[in-house]
N, C-alpha and C positions, 0 to 999 in steps of 0.2 A: 195893639199894644206887644211890645218883641222884650223876649227874656235876654237876661245877658249869656253869654256863653263862659260856661266856669270849667274850668280844664285843670290835668292834675298840676300842671304846671304855673296855673294861674294866668293864663294867656288871654285876652281877650279877640276874637277873631270875628271878622266882618262877615256880612249874610248876602248872599247872592241874592238878587232882587229882579224876576221878571217882569214886566209890563204887563198887566191885566186887560185884557183887550174888552170892553164895556160890551155886554150882551145884554144890558139892561138897566135902567136906571141912567143918571145922569155923572157917574163918578168913574173915573179909572185910575184907581188908585194902586202904588205901586205896592205888592203884594208878596211875602217870600213864599215861594213854590218848590215843590221837589224838582231836583235836577231832571233835565230831562231824556237822561239815558245812560249807558253805561261809557266809560273812559279808559282808556289806555296810555297808562303814564311809561313811559321811556327813559330810563333814569340810568347815565353813566357814572358812577362812583371815579372820580380821578384820583384825588390824590388828598393828602393829610397835611399841614403846613403848623409847625410849632406845637404839639399835640402834647398832653400832659406828660410827665415823667411817672410811673407808676411801681417800679423796678427798681431793687436797691443798686442797680449798677447805673441810674441816670439814664435809662430806656424806658421802652411799653413795648408790648406784642399787642398793635391795636386790631380791631376789627372793628368793623360798624355792624350793628342792625337798623332796619327799616321797618317801622310801623305803621299801621292806620287801622282805627278804631281799636285800638287794644291789640291787634293779631301781629305776629311778625311775618312779613309779606315775603321778606332778602335777608339774607347774614352773608358778607364779603368773607372772603379769606382771611388769615389770621398775616400779617408781616412784620415776623418778627424782629426783636430790639433796635426799631424805628421811631424815631420822633416825626418824621416827613416821609412816611408812606405813600408808595404809590400803586394806585390797585390797578385802574383803567377796567374796571369788572361791570356791565350790563346786567340789567334786568327790565323786563317788562312784568308792571303789576295789572290787574285788573282791578279800576274803582268803579264802584256801582254808585256813589255820590261824591261832589266835592267838597262838603260840609266838614269830612274829617280831615284834618289835616295829614303829612306824611311826617312821623318823628322818626327824626335819627337819633341812636345813639352809639356813642362809642366808649367800646372796653377793653381792656388790658387784658389778655388773655393768663392764665395763672392755672400751668395742668396741676388737678388734684386740688383745688382751692376755687374761691369764688372769685370768680373774676371782675377785676376793679374796674368800678364807673371811673370813665376821664371825659366827661360831657355829653350834652345832647342840643337838639337844636329841632326848630320843626318847619317845615315848607306850607304854606298857605295855599291851596290846589287851588282857589277860588281867585287867586292873582296873578294865574296864567294864562297864557292868552293860546286857546288851541291852535295845535298844528304847527307851531313856532317853535323852533328849538334857542331854548335859553341856557346860558352858564352861570350855577348860582354858587355863590359864596355865603357858606353858612358858618356863624361865630358860635363856637360850643360855648355852653354855659353849665354851670350846675346850681340848679334852682335854690341851694341851699347856702351857696355862695357865690349870688350873683356878679360879685365883683371880681372875682378869680379869673385870669386869662388862660383857658383852656385850651386854646388853639383854633385853629381853621380848617373845613372840609369844603373840596371843591367837586360841584357835582354840572352833567349838564342833562338838563330834562327835557322832555317833548310829551306834550297832555296830546292827545287826539282822541274825537269821540270816537264811540263803537255803533255802528247805524247797521240796518239789514234783517232778515228774516234770523238769519243766523251768522256764525263768525269764528274764524277759526284763533284758537288765543294760545299760545304756548307761554306755558307759567314754568318757575321754576319750583321743585318741591324743594322744603325746605332743610328735611333731615338727607333725603339722598343724593340730590344734587343731579337727578334726573330731569330730564327736560320731558314734558309730557304736551299730547296737542287738545286740548278738548273742545267741542263744539257746543257753544252755549246758543240756546234757544231764547230769542226774543217774545216777550206774551205782550 
């Protein structure tokens, strides 16, 4: 029996099914299993189009946060006074399973105040083909006002499996923006 997926934004995501090899009995049922290992998700945040105006002058100062499993994994630079920003920023994110979607949230930076929400979307990682670059268009929405048009984000992504005894992974440190190399050992 399958449980339904309940997320904050009330989206339903498909489960990944792997064919179970029959080792005893007579059934080869499809059952959900754990993901086979770690993945690297390379993202290029290209640009935004027709983003929501949140400042008095009819513009915004947008930046983008990427989250997986409730944790922020990347934050873009701020593009000031622009509703059609161009970032062209790259990030490599280590993903330990594909069940959690990549949440993308856009905010308007306000110095000294709480930043204004400009819209969000998610990318279902189970729908990506391994080792195949793909251009993604995300339509931004507000869960409280689903009919409002909040603009579009353009990304390029590639998902690659991480295999072997160990691997070097370059990750972006959230606060310091320094790159750090880490060796991760498989067990």
